[in-house]
NULO-803115 format. One record per residue: x, y, z of N, C-alpha, C, O in turn. Coordinates in steps of 0.2 Angstrom, whole numbers, padded with zeros to 4 digits, always signed. Layout:
# NULO-803115
XYZXYZXYZXYZ;...
END
This chain:
# NULO-803115
-0160-0432-0062-0157-0427-0057-0164-0425-0053-0170-0424-0056;-0163-0424-0045-0169-0421-0042-0172-0414-0044-0168-0410-0047;-0178-0414-0043-0181-0408-0045-0183-0404-0040-0185-0407-0035;-0184-0397-0041-0186-0392-0036-0192-0390-0039-0193-0389-0045;-0197-0390-0034-0204-0389-0036-0208-0385-0030-0206-0386-0024;-0213-0381-0032-0217-0378-0026-0221-0383-0022-0224-0388-0025;-0221-0382-0015-0224-0387-0012-0227-0383-0005-0225-0378-0003;-0232-0386-0002-0235-0383+0005-0234-0387+0011-0236-0393+0011;-0231-0385+0015-0229-0388+0022-0231-0386+0028-0232-0379+0029;-0233-0389+0033-0233-0388+0040-0226-0388+0044-0223-0394+0044;-0225-0383+0046-0218-0383+0050-0219-0385+0058-0215-0389+0061;-0224-0383+0060-0226-0384+0068-0233-0384+0068-0236-0382+0064;-0236-0388+0074-0242-0388+0076-0246-0382+0077-0243-0377+0080;-0251-0381+0073-0255-0374+0074-0252-0369+0070-0256-0364+0069;-0247-0369+0067-0245-0363+0063-0247-0364+0056-0248-0369+0052;-0249-0357+0054-0251-0357+0046-0246-0361+0042-0240-0360+0043;-0249-0364+0036-0245-0368+0031-0241-0363+0027-0243-0357+0027;-0236-0366+0025-0231-0362+0021-0230-0365+0014-0229-0371+0013;-0229-0360+0008-0228-0362+0002-0221-0360+0001-0219-0355+0000;-0217-0366+0000-0209-0366-0001-0208-0370-0007-0212-0372-0010;-0201-0371-0007-0198-0374-0012-0196-0381-0009-0193-0381-0004;-0198-0387-0013-0195-0394-0010-0192-0398-0016-0193-0396-0021;-0188-0403-0014-0184-0407-0018-0187-0413-0018-0187-0416-0013;-0189-0415-0025-0191-0421-0026-0185-0426-0029-0182-0425-0035;-0184-0431-0026-0178-0436-0030-0181-0440-0036-0187-0441-0037;-0176-0442-0039-0177-0447-0045-0180-0453-0042-0178-0456-0037;-0186-0456-0045-0188-0462-0042-0183-0468-0042-0180-0470-0047;-0183-0471-0036-0179-0476-0035-0184-0483-0037-0189-0482-0040;-0181-0489-0035-0185-0496-0037-0191-0495-0034-0192-0494-0028;-0196-0497-0038-0203-0497-0035-0207-0490-0035-0212-0489-0033;-0203-0485-0036-0205-0479-0035-0208-0474-0042-0205-0476-0047;-0212-0470-0041-0214-0467-0047-0214-0458-0045-0215-0456-0039;-0213-0454-0050-0214-0446-0049-0220-0445-0052-0221-0447-0058;-0225-0441-0049-0231-0439-0052-0231-0432-0054-0229-0428-0049;-0234-0430-0059-0235-0422-0060-0242-0421-0058-0246-0423-0061;-0243-0418-0052-0250-0417-0049-0254-0412-0053-0252-0406-0053;-0260-0414-0055-0264-0409-0059-0268-0406-0054-0269-0400-0055;-0272-0409-0049-0276-0406-0043-0276-0411-0038-0274-0416-0038;-0278-0407-0032-0278-0411-0025-0282-0408-0021-0282-0402-0020;-0287-0412-0018-0292-0409-0013-0289-0408-0006-0285-0411-0004;-0293-0403-0003-0290-0400+0004-0296-0405+0009-0302-0404+0009;-0292-0409+0012-0296-0415+0016-0294-0413+0023-0289-0410+0025;-0300-0415+0028-0299-0413+0034-0293-0416+0038-0290-0413+0043;-0291-0422+0035-0285-0426+0037-0279-0420+0037-0276-0420+0042;-0278-0417+0032-0272-0412+0031-0273-0407+0037-0267-0405+0039;-0279-0405+0039-0280-0400+0044-0278-0404+0051-0274-0402+0055;-0280-0410+0051-0276-0414+0057-0269-0414+0057-0266-0414+0063;-0266-0415+0052-0258-0415+0051-0256-0409+0053-0251-0408+0057;-0259-0404+0052-0257-0397+0052-0256-0394+0059-0252-0391+0062;-0262-0397+0063-0263-0396+0070-0260-0401+0075-0261-0401+0081;-0255-0405+0072-0253-0411+0077-0257-0416+0079-0256-0420+0084;-0263-0417+0076-0268-0421+0077-0267-0428+0075-0270-0432+0077;-0261-0429+0072-0260-0436+0069-0253-0439+0072-0253-0445+0074;-0248-0434+0071-0241-0436+0075-0237-0429+0075-0239-0424+0073;-0232-0430+0077-0228-0423+0077-0221-0424+0074-0216-0422+0076;-0222-0428+0068-0215-0429+0064-0215-0423+0058-0213-0424+0052;-0215-0417+0061-0215-0411+0057-0207-0410+0055-0202-0412+0058;-0206-0407+0049-0212-0404+0045-0216-0408+0040-0212-0412+0037;-0221-0408+0039-0226-0412+0034-0227-0408+0028-0228-0402+0028;-0226-0412+0022-0228-0410+0016-0235-0413+0015-0236-0419+0014;-0241-0408+0015-0248-0409+0015-0250-0411+0008-0248-0409+0002;-0256-0414+0009-0260-0415+0002-0260-0423+0001-0255-0426+0002;-0265-0426-0001-0266-0432-0003-0271-0434-0007-0271-0440-0010;-0276-0430-0007-0282-0432-0011-0280-0430-0019-0282-0424-0021;-0277-0434-0023-0274-0432-0029-0275-0435-0034-0276-0441-0034;-0274-0432-0040-0274-0434-0047-0269-0431-0052-0268-0425-0051;-0266-0435-0056-0261-0432-0060-0258-0437-0066-0262-0442-0068;-0253-0436-0068-0250-0440-0073-0242-0443-0071-0238-0439-0070;-0242-0450-0072-0234-0452-0071-0229-0448-0075-0230-0448-0081;-0223-0445-0072-0219-0442-0075-0212-0446-0075-0208-0445-0080;-0212-0450-0071-0205-0454-0071-0207-0460-0067-0211-0460-0063;-0204-0466-0069-0203-0472-0065-0197-0475-0063-0192-0474-0066;-0196-0479-0057-0191-0481-0055-0190-0488-0059-0194-0490-0063;-0184-0492-0056-0183-0499-0059-0188-0503-0056-0191-0502-0050;-0191-0508-0060-0194-0513-0058-0202-0511-0058-0206-0515-0056;-0204-0505-0060-0211-0503-0060-0213-0505-0067-0211-0504-0073;-0220-0509-0067-0223-0511-0073-0229-0509-0073-0232-0509-0078;-0233-0509-0067-0241-0508-0068-0242-0500-0070-0247-0500-0074;-0239-0495-0069-0239-0490-0073-0233-0486-0078-0227-0489-0077;-0234-0482-0082-0229-0480-0086-0231-0472-0087-0236-0468-0086;-0225-0470-0089-0224-0462-0090-0230-0460-0095-0231-0463-0101;-0235-0455-0092-0239-0452-0096-0246-0455-0093-0252-0453-0095;-0247-0460-0089-0253-0463-0087-0256-0458-0082-0253-0454-0078;-0263-0458-0083-0267-0453-0078-0269-0457-0072-0272-0462-0073;-0267-0455-0067-0268-0459-0061-0272-0455-0056-0273-0449-0057;-0275-0458-0051-0277-0456-0044-0274-0460-0039-0273-0466-0039;-0270-0454-0035-0266-0457-0029-0270-0461-0023-0275-0458-0021;-0267-0465-0019-0270-0469-0014-0266-0469-0010-0260-0468-0011;-0268-0471-0003-0264-0471+0003-0264-0479+0006-0262-0482+0011;-0267-0482+0000-0268-0491+0003-0265-0494-0005-0269-0497-0009;-0258-0494-0004-0254-0498-0009-0252-0505-0006-0247-0506-0003;-0257-0509-0007-0257-0516-0004-0250-0520-0004-0247-0520-0010;-0247-0523+0000-0241-0526+0000-0242-0533-0003-0237-0536-0005;-0248-0536-0003-0248-0544-0005-0245-0549-0001-0246-0555-0003;-0242-0547+0005-0238-0551+0008-0240-0552+0017-0238-0556+0020;-0243-0547+0019-0246-0548+0027-0251-0551+0026-0253-0554+0021;-0253-0553+0033-0258-0558+0034-0265-0557+0032-0269-0561+0032;-0267-0551+0031-0273-0548+0028-0273-0550+0020-0277-0554+0018;-0268-0548+0017-0267-0551+0010-0267-0557+0009-0270-0559+0004;-0263-0561+0013-0263-0569+0012-0270-0572+0014-0272-0577+0011;-0274-0569+0018-0281-0572+0018-0286-0569+0013-0292-0569+0014;-0283-0566+0008-0288-0563+0002-0292-0557+0005-0298-0557+0003;-0289-0552+0009-0292-0547+0012-0288-0541+0010-0286-0538+0015;-0286-0539+0004-0281-0535+0003-0283-0528+0006-0279-0523+0007;-0290-0527+0006-0293-0520+0008-0291-0518+0016-0291-0512+0018;-0289-0524+0019-0287-0522+0026-0279-0523+0026-0276-0523+0032;-0276-0523+0021-0268-0524+0022-0265-0519+0026-0266-0513+0026;-0260-0522+0031-0258-0519+0037-0251-0516+0035-0249-0512+0039;-0248-0517+0030-0242-0514+0029-0241-0512+0022-0236-0514+0018;-0245-0507+0020-0245-0504+0014-0238-0500+0013-0234-0498+0017;-0238-0500+0006-0231-0498+0004-0231-0490+0002-0236-0487-0001;-0225-0486+0005-0225-0479+0003-0218-0479+0000-0214-0484+0000;-0216-0473-0004-0209-0472-0006-0204-0473+0000-0205-0471+0006;-0198-0476-0002-0193-0477+0002-0189-0470+0004-0188-0468+0009;-0188-0467-0002-0185-0460-0001-0189-0455+0001-0195-0455+0001;-0186-0450+0004-0190-0444+0006-0189-0438+0002-0183-0437-0001;-0194-0434+0002-0193-0427-0002-0190-0423+0004-0190-0425+0009;-0187-0417+0002-0184-0413+0007-0186-0405+0006-0189-0403+0001;-0183-0401+0010-0183-0394+0009-0175-0393+0005-0171-0397+0005;-0174-0388+0003-0168-0386-0001-0163-0386+0004-0157-0386+0001;-0163-0385+0010-0158-0387+0015-0156-0394+0017-0151-0396+0021;-0160-0398+0014-0159-0406+0016-0163-0408+0021-0162-0414+0023;-0168-0404+0025-0173-0406+0030-0178-0411+0026-0180-0410+0021;-0178-0417+0029-0182-0423+0027-0189-0420+0029-0191-0418+0035;-0194-0421+0024-0201-0420+0025-0206-0426+0026-0205-0431+0022;-0211-0426+0030-0215-0432+0031-0221-0431+0026-0224-0425+0027;-0222-0435+0022-0228-0434+0017-0234-0437+0020-0234-0442+0023;-0239-0432+0020-0245-0433+0023-0248-0440+0020-0249-0440+0014;-0250-0446+0024-0252-0451+0022-0248-0455+0016-0251-0459+0012;-0241-0453+0016-0237-0456+0012-0238-0453+0005-0236-0457+0000;-0240-0447+0005-0242-0445-0002-0238-0438-0004-0234-0437-0008;-0241-0433+0001-0238-0427+0000-0240-0424-0007-0235-0423-0011;-0246-0422-0008-0248-0420-0015-0250-0412-0016-0251-0410-0022;-0250-0408-0010-0249-0401-0012-0242-0398-0014-0238-0395-0011;-0241-0400-0021-0234-0399-0024-0236-0400-0031-0241-0403-0034;-0231-0397-0035-0232-0399-0042-0230-0406-0044-0233-0410-0049;-0225-0408-0040-0223-0415-0042-0223-0419-0034-0223-0415-0029;-0224-0426-0034-0223-0429-0028-0220-0436-0030-0221-0438-0036;-0217-0439-0025-0214-0445-0026-0218-0451-0021-0217-0450-0015;-0221-0456-0024-0224-0461-0021-0222-0468-0023-0219-0469-0029;-0224-0473-0019-0223-0479-0021-0228-0480-0028-0233-0477-0030;-0225-0485-0031-0229-0487-0038-0236-0488-0037-0240-0486-0041;-0238-0492-0031-0244-0495-0030-0249-0489-0027-0255-0490-0027;-0246-0484-0026-0250-0479-0024-0253-0475-0029-0258-0471-0028;-0252-0476-0035-0254-0473-0040-0259-0478-0045-0257-0483-0047;-0265-0476-0045-0271-0481-0049-0272-0477-0055-0275-0472-0055;-0271-0481-0060-0274-0479-0067-0281-0479-0068-0284-0483-0066;-0283-0473-0070-0291-0472-0071-0291-0469-0079-0286-0468-0082;-0297-0469-0081-0298-0467-0088-0297-0459-0088-0299-0455-0084;-0292-0458-0093-0289-0451-0093-0294-0446-0096-0292-0440-0097;-0300-0448-0098-0305-0442-0100-0309-0439-0094-0313-0435-0095;-0307-0442-0088-0310-0440-0082-0307-0433-0080-0301-0432-0081;-0312-0429-0078-0310-0422-0075-0306-0424-0068-0308-0427-0064;-0299-0421-0068-0295-0422-0063-0297-0420-0056-0296-0424-0051;-0300-0413-0056-0302-0411-0049-0308-0416-0047-0309-0416-0041;-0312-0419-0050-0317-0423-0048-0315-0431-0046-0317-0433-0040;-0311-0434-0050-0309-0440-0049-0304-0441-0044-0303-0447-0040;-0300-0435-0043-0294-0435-0038-0298-0435-0031-0294-0437-0027;-0304-0435-0030-0307-0434-0024-0308-0442-0021-0310-0443-0015;-0308-0446-0026-0308-0454-0024-0302-0455-0021-0302-0461-0018;-0297-0451-0020-0291-0453-0016-0291-0453-0010-0287-0456-0006;-0297-0450-0007-0298-0451+0001-0305-0450+0002-0308-0455+0003;-0309-0444+0003-0314-0442+0006-0320-0445+0002-0324-0448+0006;-0321-0445-0004-0326-0448-0008-0327-0455-0007-0332-0458-0007;-0321-0459-0007-0320-0465-0007-0322-0468-0001-0327-0472+0000;-0319-0464+0005-0321-0466+0012-0328-0467+0013-0330-0472+0015;-0332-0462+0011-0339-0462+0011-0343-0467+0008-0347-0471+0010;-0341-0467+0002-0345-0472-0004-0343-0479-0001-0348-0483+0000;-0337-0480+0001-0335-0486+0004-0338-0488+0012-0340-0494+0014;-0339-0483+0015-0342-0484+0021-0349-0487+0021-0351-0492+0024;-0353-0485+0016-0360-0488+0014-0360-0494+0011-0363-0499+0013;-0355-0494+0005-0356-0501+0000-0352-0506+0003-0354-0512+0003;-0346-0505+0006-0341-0510+0009-0342-0512+0015-0344-0518+0017;-0340-0507+0021-0341-0508+0027-0347-0509+0029-0349-0514+0032;-0352-0504+0028-0359-0506+0030-0363-0511+0026-0368-0512+0028;-0361-0513+0021-0364-0519+0016-0371-0517+0015-0376-0521+0016;-0373-0511+0013-0379-0509+0011-0382-0513+0006-0378-0515+0001;-0388-0515+0006-0391-0519+0001-0398-0516-0002-0401-0513+0002;-0399-0518-0008-0406-0516-0010-0411-0516-0006-0413-0522-0005;-0415-0511-0004-0421-0510+0000-0419-0509+0007-0423-0509+0011;-0412-0508+0009-0411-0506+0016-0413-0498+0018-0414-0494+0013;-0413-0497+0024-0414-0490+0025-0406-0487+0028-0403-0491+0032;-0405-0483+0028-0397-0480+0029-0399-0473+0032-0403-0470+0029;-0396-0471+0038-0395-0465+0040-0388-0463+0041-0384-0467+0044;-0387-0457+0038-0380-0454+0038-0379-0448+0043-0383-0443+0042;-0376-0448+0048-0375-0443+0053-0368-0439+0051-0363-0440+0052;-0371-0432+0049-0364-0428+0047-0365-0428+0039-0364-0433+0036;-0366-0422+0036-0367-0422+0029-0361-0418+0026-0363-0414+0022;-0355-0418+0028-0349-0414+0024-0347-0419+0018-0351-0423+0016;-0341-0418+0016-0340-0421+0010-0340-0429+0011-0344-0433+0007;-0337-0431+0017-0337-0439+0018-0345-0442+0018-0347-0446+0015;-0348-0438+0023-0356-0440+0024-0361-0440+0017-0365-0444+0016;-0359-0434+0013-0363-0435+0008-0360-0440+0002-0364-0443-0002;-0354-0441+0003-0352-0447-0001-0355-0454+0001-0357-0458-0003;-0356-0454+0008-0360-0460+0011-0367-0460+0009-0369-0466+0007;-0370-0454+0008-0377-0455+0005-0376-0457-0002-0380-0461-0003;-0372-0455-0006-0371-0457-0013-0370-0464-0014-0372-0467-0018;-0366-0466-0009-0364-0474-0008-0371-0477-0007-0373-0482-0010;-0375-0475-0002-0381-0479-0001-0386-0479-0007-0389-0484-0008;-0386-0473-0010-0390-0473-0016-0388-0479-0022-0392-0483-0024;-0382-0479-0023-0379-0483-0028-0380-0491-0026-0381-0495-0030;-0380-0492-0019-0381-0498-0016-0389-0501-0017-0390-0507-0016;-0393-0497-0018-0400-0497-0018-0404-0496-0012-0410-0498-0012;-0401-0493-0007-0405-0491-0003-0411-0488-0004-0411-0482-0007;-0418-0489-0002-0424-0485-0003-0425-0480+0002-0427-0475+0000;-0423-0480+0008-0424-0476+0013-0416-0472+0015-0412-0476+0018;-0415-0465+0014-0409-0463+0015-0410-0457+0019-0413-0452+0017;-0408-0457+0026-0410-0451+0030-0402-0448+0031-0397-0451+0032;-0404-0441+0030-0397-0437+0031-0398-0433+0036-0403-0429+0037;-0393-0433+0042-0394-0429+0048-0389-0425+0048-0383-0427+0047;-0389-0418+0050-0384-0413+0050-0388-0407+0053-0394-0407+0053;-0383-0402+0056-0386-0396+0059-0386-0390+0054-0388-0384+0055;-0384-0392+0048-0383-0386+0044-0387-0387+0038-0387-0393+0035;-0392-0382+0036-0397-0384+0032-0395-0384+0025-0399-0386+0020;-0389-0381+0023-0386-0380+0017-0384-0387+0015-0385-0390+0010;-0380-0390+0020-0377-0397+0019-0384-0403+0018-0383-0408+0015;-0389-0401+0021-0394-0405+0020-0397-0405+0014-0399-0410+0011;-0397-0399+0011-0400-0398+0005-0396-0402-0001-0399-0405-0006;-0388-0401+0000-0384-0405-0005-0386-0412-0004-0385-0416-0009;-0387-0415+0002-0389-0422+0003-0394-0424-0001-0394-0429-0004;-0399-0419-0002-0406-0422-0006-0403-0422-0013-0405-0427-0017;-0399-0418-0016-0397-0419-0022-0392-0426-0023-0391-0428-0029;-0389-0428-0017-0385-0433-0018-0389-0440-0017-0387-0445-0019;-0395-0440-0015-0400-0446-0015-0403-0446-0008-0406-0451-0008;-0403-0442-0004-0406-0443+0003-0414-0442+0001-0416-0437-0002;-0417-0447+0004-0425-0447+0004-0428-0443+0010-0434-0441+0010;-0425-0442+0015-0426-0438+0021-0420-0434+0023-0414-0435+0022;-0423-0428+0027-0417-0425+0031-0420-0424+0037-0426-0425+0038;-0415-0423+0042-0416-0421+0049-0411-0416+0051-0405-0416+0050;-0414-0410+0053-0411-0405+0057-0410-0406+0064-0414-0405+0069;-0403-0408+0065-0402-0411+0071-0402-0405+0078-0402-0406+0084;-0401-0399+0075-0400-0392+0079-0408-0392+0082-0409-0389+0087;-0414-0394+0079-0420-0392+0082-0424-0399+0083-0429-0399+0086;-0421-0405+0081-0425-0411+0082-0421-0417+0084-0415-0417+0082;-0424-0422+0087-0420-0427+0090-0418-0432+0085-0423-0436+0083;-0412-0432+0082-0411-0437+0077-0413-0444+0079-0416-0448+0074;-0412-0447+0085-0414-0453+0086-0422-0455+0084-0424-0460+0081;-0426-0451+0086-0433-0452+0085-0435-0451+0079-0439-0454+0076;-0431-0445+0075-0433-0445+0068-0431-0449+0063-0435-0450+0058;-0425-0453+0065-0423-0459+0061-0428-0464+0062-0431-0467+0057;-0430-0466+0068-0436-0471+0069-0443-0470+0066-0446-0474+0065;-0444-0463+0066-0450-0461+0063-0451-0463+0056-0456-0465+0053;-0444-0460+0052-0443-0462+0045-0443-0469+0043-0444-0471+0037;-0442-0474+0048-0442-0481+0047-0447-0485+0050-0446-0490+0052;-0453-0483+0050-0458-0487+0053-0457-0487+0060-0461-0491+0063;-0454-0484+0065-0452-0484+0071-0447-0489+0073-0445-0490+0079;-0444-0492+0068-0438-0497+0070-0431-0494+0071-0426-0497+0075;-0430-0489+0067-0423-0489+0067-0420-0490+0059-0423-0494+0055;-0414-0488+0058-0411-0489+0051-0407-0496+0051-0404-0499+0055;-0407-0498+0046-0403-0505+0044-0395-0503+0046-0390-0506+0049;-0394-0497+0043-0387-0496+0043-0386-0488+0046-0389-0484+0042;-0383-0487+0051-0381-0480+0053-0373-0478+0052-0369-0481+0054;-0373-0473+0048-0366-0471+0046-0365-0464+0050-0368-0459+0049;-0359-0465+0055-0357-0458+0059-0351-0456+0054-0346-0460+0053;-0352-0449+0052-0346-0447+0048-0344-0440+0051-0343-0435+0047;-0345-0440+0058-0343-0434+0061-0336-0434+0064-0331-0430+0063;-0336-0440+0069-0329-0442+0072-0331-0438+0080-0327-0434+0082;-0336-0440+0082-0339-0437+0088-0342-0442+0092-0347-0445+0090;-0340-0444+0098-0343-0448+0102-0351-0448+0104-0354-0453+0105;-0353-0442+0105-0360-0439+0105-0364-0442+0099-0370-0445+0100;-0361-0441+0093-0364-0442+0087-0364-0450+0086-0368-0453+0083;-0359-0453+0088-0358-0460+0088-0363-0464+0092-0365-0469+0090;-0366-0460+0097-0371-0463+0102-0378-0463+0099-0382-0468+0099;-0379-0457+0096-0384-0456+0092-0386-0461+0087-0392-0463+0086;-0380-0463+0083-0380-0468+0078-0383-0474+0081-0388-0477+0079;-0379-0477+0086-0380-0483+0089-0387-0484+0091-0389-0490+0090;-0390-0479+0094-0397-0479+0096-0402-0478+0090-0408-0481+0091;-0400-0475+0085-0404-0475+0079-0405-0481+0074-0410-0482+0070;-0401-0485+0075-0402-0492+0072-0406-0496+0073-0408-0496+0079;-0409-0501+0069-0413-0506+0070-0409-0512+0074-0403-0514+0073;-0414-0515+0077-0411-0522+0081-0408-0526+0075-0410-0526+0069;-0401-0528+0077-0396-0532+0073-0394-0527+0067-0391-0530+0062;-0394-0521+0067-0392-0517+0062-0385-0516+0062-0381-0518+0067;-0382-0512+0058-0376-0511+0058-0373-0502+0059-0376-0498+0056;-0369-0501+0064-0366-0494+0064-0359-0493+0062-0354-0496+0064;-0358-0489+0057-0351-0488+0054-0349-0482+0056-0352-0477+0055;-0343-0481+0059-0340-0475+0061-0335-0473+0055-0330-0477+0054;-0336-0468+0051-0329-0466+0046-0328-0459+0047-0323-0457+0044;-0331-0455+0051-0328-0450+0054-0322-0450+0059-0322-0453+0063;-0317-0446+0058-0310-0447+0062-0311-0443+0068-0313-0438+0068;-0310-0447+0074-0310-0444+0080-0303-0441+0082-0298-0443+0078;-0302-0437+0086-0296-0434+0088-0294-0439+0094-0298-0442+0098;-0287-0439+0095-0284-0445+0099-0286-0444+0107-0285-0448+0111;-0290-0439+0109-0292-0438+0116-0299-0440+0116-0302-0438+0122;-0302-0442+0111-0309-0444+0113-0310-0450+0114-0306-0455+0112;-0316-0452+0119-0317-0459+0122-0323-0461+0119-0328-0457+0116;-0324-0468+0119-0330-0471+0117-0336-0469+0121-0335-0468+0127;-0341-0468+0118-0347-0465+0121-0349-0471+0128-0347-0476+0128;-0353-0467+0132-0355-0471+0138-0362-0475+0136-0367-0472+0138;-0360-0481+0133-0366-0485+0131-0366-0491+0136-0360-0494+0138;-0372-0493+0139-0372-0498+0144-0371-0505+0141-0374-0507+0135;-0366-0510+0144-0366-0516+0140-0372-0520+0138-0372-0524+0133;-0376-0519+0143-0383-0524+0141-0386-0521+0134-0388-0524+0130;-0385-0514+0134-0388-0511+0127-0384-0513+0121-0387-0515+0116;-0377-0514+0122-0374-0516+0117-0375-0523+0115-0376-0525+0109;-0375-0528+0120-0377-0535+0119-0385-0535+0116-0387-0540+0112;-0389-0531+0119-0396-0533+0117-0398-0531+0112-0403-0533+0109;-0395-0526+0108-0397-0523+0102-0394-0527+0096-0396-0527+0090;-0388-0531+0098-0385-0536+0092-0383-0531+0087-0382-0525+0087;-0381-0535+0081-0379-0531+0076-0371-0530+0076-0367-0535+0078;-0369-0525+0074-0361-0523+0072-0361-0516+0074-0365-0512+0073;-0355-0515+0076-0351-0509+0076-0344-0509+0072-0340-0513+0074;-0344-0506+0067-0338-0506+0063-0335-0499+0060-0338-0495+0056;-0328-0499+0062-0325-0493+0060-0323-0494+0052-0321-0500+0050;-0322-0489+0047-0322-0489+0041-0314-0487+0039-0313-0481+0039;-0310-0491+0037-0304-0489+0035-0304-0488+0029-0304-0492+0025;-0304-0481+0027-0303-0480+0019-0310-0483+0015-0310-0483+0008;-0315-0484+0019-0321-0486+0016-0320-0493+0014-0324-0496+0010;-0315-0497+0017-0313-0504+0016-0312-0505+0008-0313-0510+0004;-0309-0499+0006-0309-0500-0002-0303-0504-0005-0298-0505-0001;-0302-0506-0010-0297-0508-0015-0296-0504-0021-0299-0504-0026;-0291-0500-0020-0290-0494-0025-0289-0497-0032-0291-0493-0037;-0286-0503-0034-0286-0505-0040-0293-0508-0043-0294-0508-0049;-0298-0509-0039-0304-0511-0040-0309-0506-0041-0313-0505-0045;-0308-0502-0035-0314-0497-0036-0313-0490-0039-0317-0487-0041;-0307-0488-0039-0305-0481-0042-0307-0482-0051-0311-0478-0054;-0304-0487-0054-0308-0487-0061-0315-0488-0061-0318-0486-0066;-0318-0491-0057-0325-0494-0057-0330-0487-0056-0334-0485-0060;-0328-0483-0050-0332-0477-0050-0330-0472-0054-0334-0468-0056;-0324-0472-0057-0323-0467-0062-0328-0468-0069-0330-0464-0072;-0328-0475-0070-0332-0476-0075-0340-0474-0074-0343-0472-0078;-0342-0475-0068-0349-0473-0066-0350-0465-0067-0355-0462-0069;-0344-0462-0064-0343-0454-0066-0344-0452-0073-0348-0448-0075;-0341-0456-0078-0342-0454-0085-0348-0455-0087-0351-0452-0091;-0352-0461-0085-0357-0463-0088-0363-0459-0085-0369-0460-0086;-0362-0454-0081-0366-0449-0077-0370-0452-0072-0376-0449-0070;-0368-0457-0069-0371-0461-0063-0369-0459-0057-0372-0461-0052;-0363-0456-0057-0360-0454-0051-0358-0447-0052-0354-0445-0056;-0361-0442-0047-0358-0434-0048-0354-0432-0044-0355-0429-0039;-0347-0434-0046-0341-0432-0043-0340-0424-0042-0338-0421-0038;-0343-0421-0049-0342-0414-0048-0346-0411-0043-0343-0406-0041;-0351-0413-0041-0356-0410-0035-0351-0409-0029-0353-0405-0025;-0346-0412-0028-0342-0412-0022-0337-0407-0023-0334-0406-0018;-0336-0404-0029-0330-0399-0029-0333-0391-0028-0337-0388-0032;-0332-0390-0023-0336-0383-0020-0332-0377-0024-0335-0372-0026;-0326-0378-0025-0322-0373-0027-0315-0375-0030-0313-0380-0028;-0311-0372-0034-0305-0374-0036-0300-0368-0034-0302-0362-0036;-0295-0369-0032-0291-0363-0028-0283-0365-0031-0282-0370-0035;-0279-0360-0030-0271-0361-0031-0269-0364-0024-0272-0365-0019;-0262-0365-0025-0258-0368-0020-0257-0363-0014-0255-0365-0008;-0258-0357-0015-0256-0351-0010-0263-0350-0005-0263-0346+0000;-0268-0354-0008-0275-0353-0005-0277-0358+0000-0283-0358+0002;-0272-0362+0003-0274-0368+0007-0276-0366+0014-0281-0368+0017;-0273-0361+0016-0275-0359+0024-0282-0357+0023-0286-0359+0027;-0283-0353+0019-0292-0351+0017-0295-0356+0017-0301-0356+0021;-0294-0361+0013-0297-0366+0012-0298-0371+0018-0303-0375+0018;-0293-0371+0023-0296-0375+0030-0300-0371+0034-0304-0374+0037;-0299-0364+0034-0305-0360+0037-0311-0360+0035-0316-0361+0039;-0312-0361+0028-0319-0363+0025-0321-0369+0027-0327-0369+0029;-0317-0374+0027-0319-0381+0029-0321-0381+0036-0326-0384+0037;-0318-0378+0041-0320-0377+0048-0326-0374+0049-0329-0376+0054;-0328-0369+0045-0334-0366+0045-0340-0369+0042-0346-0366+0042;-0339-0374+0039-0343-0378+0035-0346-0375+0029-0352-0376+0027;-0342-0371+0026-0344-0368+0019-0343-0372+0013-0345-0370+0007;-0339-0378+0014-0338-0381+0008-0338-0388+0009-0337-0391+0014;-0339-0392+0003-0339-0400+0003-0332-0401+0002-0329-0404+0006;-0328-0398-0004-0321-0399-0005-0318-0393-0008-0321-0391-0014;-0313-0389-0007-0309-0386-0010-0304-0389-0013-0301-0393-0010;-0303-0388-0021-0298-0392-0024-0293-0388-0027-0294-0384-0031;-0287-0390-0025-0280-0386-0028-0280-0389-0034-0280-0395-0035;-0279-0384-0039-0277-0384-0047-0270-0382-0047-0269-0376-0046;-0265-0385-0050-0259-0383-0051-0258-0380-0057-0253-0378-0059;
END
């Protein structure tokens, strides 16, 4: 029988979110229903609310979640009822050209549930990133539910579902940071500080955190930054060069999603270095004005990070293990825990730069 639960939706662009009743169908073939324990409030949800992703309203928001499998549909074998899972929006298909070439982290046709969750009047909802987890239960494709160690704190490991994984992966996978490298991270919110953490885990010896907020820079030190740059008072390009013997960083990670910051990251890297953009731009933004001779002459690579080029089946259990071993402080990313009715205020706190992550606890 379909189940009625609480859920948070966005009805129209820019309007406050609404806590209402949604209908979750029984899982069909290849689908599972998940009892949501926690869900982080990610900037992508705000993009959905404001119409910055698309206009397929109403949206069921939330995607950075952990919980337990409540029910499974026909043919599901990878997870079972009661399994503790972190949800992901890259359920690899195994059949597209990327998967066939052994690069499933780039899967171009990731799976989502076939059925739609609805309002009580039958209005179909668009689930944010194919998940929709600001609710008591959600329906997803089985491949979107990744088993992890059930002894982990849900509010912490649930953040692997998006922002923390994106930042760690931007350093370790997309940026290919290696022991002894120098890394500069531009923007030290949740994703940026996760990139700082990823650089530390990868063995970088110089990690430069760049931001305009002193509080975020202080957090970055706790995450592993060896240097900080207050971009409101200091030229970050010159500061990064000074911290790296005058050369620039081996890897510069842009975690803001702003053309001006991407330009800073481009010029703050060493020759043949790598620039990674993990910050999400808005649709109207254009690539920064960089002369082609500079692009050619500096060599290296410019790389966008899709979900930190992660493979959830590989990375979620591994990072959960590091968390349980005390080697990855996921708890440090949880600024506060809130209820389902507090999401609009959480968006405001995020916009004011007051939190790394607000996490909804069901």
